[in-house]
C-alpha positions, 0 to 999 in steps of 0.5 A, a space after each residue: 500500500 503506497 502512502 505510509 510516508 517517511 519525513 526526515 524529522 530530526 529525532 533530536 529536534 528540541 523544543 523551542 525555548 521561549 523567553 521574554 526580554 526586559 523592557 529596560 536598556 537598549 533594543 539588544 536587551 532582547 528576550 532571546 538570551 544567549 544560551 551559554 551552554 547551547 541548551 534549548 529549553 522547553 517552552 513549558 518550563 519557562 516563566 515569563 518575566 516582567 517586560 521591564 528591567 525596573 521590576 520592584 521587589 517587595 521588601 521582606 516586611 511590607 505593609 499592605 498598600 491601601 486599595 486603589 480607587 475604583 472610581 472610573 473617573 480616577 483613571 484620569 489621574 496621571 499618578 494612578 497608572 504607575 501606582 497600579 502597575 507597581 502594585 501589579 508587579 509587587 503582587 506577582 512577585 510576592 506570590 499573592 493572587 495572580 487574579 488580583 495582579 491581573 486586575 491591577 495591570 488591566 486598570 493600569 493599562 486603562 489609566 495610561 490609555 486615557 492619559 495618553 489620549 489626553 496628551 495626544 502622544 504615544 505612551 511607552 508606559 501604556 505599552 509596558 503595562 500591556 506587556 505586563 498584562 499579557 505576561 500575567 495572562 500567560 502565567 495563568 495559562 490564558 494565552 489567547 487572552 494575552 494576544 489582544 493586549 500584545 496587539 495593542 502594545 505593538 500599536 503604541 510605540 513609534 519606531 521613528 521616535 528613537 531606541 526606546 520606542 524601537 525597544 518597546 515595539 521589538 519586545 512586543 513582537 517577540 512576546 507576541 511570537 512567544 505567545 503564538 508559539 505557546 498556542 501552537 501557531 508556529 506560522 504566526 509566531 515566526 511572522 512576529 519574530 521576523 518583524 521583531 528582527 527587522 526592527 532590531 536590525 534597523 535600530 542596531 545594524 545588521 551585524 550587531 551581536 544581539 541581532 545574531 542572537 535573534 537570528 538564532 532564535 528565529 532559526 530555532 523557530 524555523 526548525 520547529 516548523 521544519 522549514 530547514 532552508 530558512 533555518 540554514 540561511 539564518 544559521 549562516 548569518 548568525 555564525 558570520 555575526 558571532 565570528 566578527 564579534 566573538 573570540 574563536 571557539 566561543 560559546 556563542 559559536 558552539 551554540 550556532 554550530 549545534 543548531 546548524 548541525 541539526 539543520 544539516 542532519 535534517 536535510 540529509 547533509 550528514 558530513 556537514 553536520 559532523 563537521 559543525 558538531 566537531 567544531 562545537 565540541 572543541 569550543 565546549 572543551 576549550 570552555 570547560 563545559 564537560 556536560 555539554 561536550 557529552 551532549 554533543 557526543 550524543 549528536 555525533 553518535 547519531 550522525 555516525 549512525 546515519 552514516 552506518 559507521 556503527 562502531 564510531 557511533 557506539 564509542 560516541 554514545 558510551 563516552 557520553 554516557 560515562 560523562 553524563 552519569 558522572 556530571 548529572 545522575 544515573 536517573 537523569 533524562 539525558 542518561 535515558 536519552 543515550 540508552 534510547 540511542 543505543 537501543 536504536 543502534 543495536 536494533 539497526 544492526 540486528 542485536 535485538 536482545 541488547 536493544 531491548 535491554 537498553 529500552 528497559 534501562 531507559 524506561 526505568 529512568 522515565 518511570 522515576 526520573 530525577 527531580 525537575 525532569 519535565 513532562 515533555 522530556 519523558 513524553 519524548 523519550 517514551 515516544 522514541 522507545 515506542 518507535 523501537 517496539 513498533 520496529 520489533 513488531 510489538 505494537 501493543 507495547 508501543 501503544 501503551 507507551 504512546 498512550 502514557 506519553 500523550 497523557 503526560 502532554 495533555 493540557 500542557 501549553 504549546 504541546 498541541 503539535 507534539 500531541 498530534 504526532 503521538 496520536 498519529 503514531 497511535 493511529 498507525 499502531 491501531 491500524 496495524 493490529 486491526 482496530 480500524 475504528 480506534 485508528 480513525 478516531 486517533 487520526 481524526 484527533 491528530 488532524 483536528 489538533 494540526 488544523 488548530 495549530 495552523 499546520 494544515 499546509 505541512 507535508 506531515 498534515 497530508 500524510 496524516 490525512 492519507 492515513 485517516 483515509 485508509 482507516 475509513 476505507 477499512 470501515 467502508 466509509 468510502 465517501 469520507 475516505 475520498 474527501 480525505 485523499 483529495 485533501 491530502 493530494 492537494 496538500 502534498 502537491 503543494 508541499 512535495 510536488 506532483 511527482 514525489 513518491 508520497 504524492 503518488 501514493 495518495 494518487 494511487 489510493 484516490 484512484 482505487 477509491 474512485 473506482 470503488 465509488 464507480 467513478 471509473 473515468 476519474 480513476 483511469 485518468 489518475 492511474 495513467 498519470 501515476 503509471 507515466 511518472 513511475 515508469 519515468 522514475 522507476 523503469 518499466 520492470 519495477 514491481 510497483 509499475 507492474 501493479 499499476 499497469 495491471 490495475 489500469 489495464 483492467 479498468 480500461 478493459 471494462 470501462 465501456 461495459 455496464 457493470 458493478 465492480 464496486 465491491 470487488 474494487 473495494 476488496 482489492 483496495 483493502 487487501 492491498 493496503 493491509 498487506 503493504 501496511 503490515 510490511 512497511 509498518 515496522 519501519 521507523 519514521 524518525 520522531 513520530 514512528 511512521 513510515 
């Protein structure tokens, strides 16, 4: 069965780190802070700081301030806004009621709004209060409500008025991008980051090192969205900027090279990735960052594995394992991650006993991880182990792990796409064991999450639609299957092109479905195109070409007859799909378990 498709998703692709810049200082004091150790943190673990560097900390022994006036007319008092804003910050800093802090911040914004309207000039204090309001909304998990506040905050500054206004606009765009990222809307997030970058470059110049940090942050966003060409372009710019302003073998260069290696590996450029990683490792060694050297060794091992240089891969993994156990602890998630890598390696070289042993070692850590381990790290590890169990034909065990991983991510902000990936992988597992109704429901949930996250134009979205269509065929929901295949075709034609194997697989499924619906002429038209492309790319002796020829010849032979071949065609479609899915289901789709 054509249509179970592989995407080159980097298995080590980390989640984007989300941070918020301070509001004081120059435009370069951005929320994209330089990661000294090049570690990309999970968005769910970030706390959104106040967008002002003048945050007032409460004294240990503080008297409760009098309640602010509630009269609407009092909002016209120019002294009320600063008082309410300080009160909002102090309330959040003291750990008191966030709802009360939110009320203070909203009323401060209304006061600043009234006063700025009376003065007829843009108020940076209004922008600052809106940033604080949005940050409190985010701290409460109410990300959608933070968006209007940030939209208004972006409208307030006038970049032409100088660096302070430029900083306010830059901060607004970056904070809005972070908020969209937490909502899973990566396209909108990237648009905001790009606008923030443009403002920063106009104010500081294109080669300022702070611009380099923003470029790296934007590159990480493109990696998250699997837009690797854009990410590579930004990585090159970041390296050039840091090479100009930083000492050789700096921590900034190491961070840039690690990200560049991730992009190269995602594009299949393994030798280039290896070169970046070796240089990054040398920089970390020069700076005495042993734990980070070990993390890079893991990435080097993965590249060696991709190049089928298995002995070198084992050496890199074992070297990293020794350091990580010493530098952190035996039940740290980074140690479990190395166990997973070794399990994958030994599976690939056919040593299944060793592979399963390493999986069990990793599962023991994930069952009782070290304090501070994030749910995202555990869920990612369980998903990778599930892919190995799938590959060794243990779908039920894989399903249990995927269900546990999905449970860990439920209700966590910014994890909608990750949940969708797990549900799609679960759909394939359920299909393989013949639970077609559950498979369809799992695919449907994944499709809904991807639509909500704004990923309806990605190739992965097209693949999931195709899989859901196959599950509908097994349930004899032919009209629904046809609609899904048609949407999958449109997405994959746009993202991959009409001659891509993934797109051709959907064409073939759609032709069989049209045949089952009695739309013989439509089926013939599609099969003629598929056959033509396959002959050009695979040659006339390829088994897939021979199958398409037989199907097309049968349709052409009977096209002019009065007949009812729906049941027969549907039966053939089901048999073909089931056999092919069972054959291909054991292959691993990196990061998601599809093939």
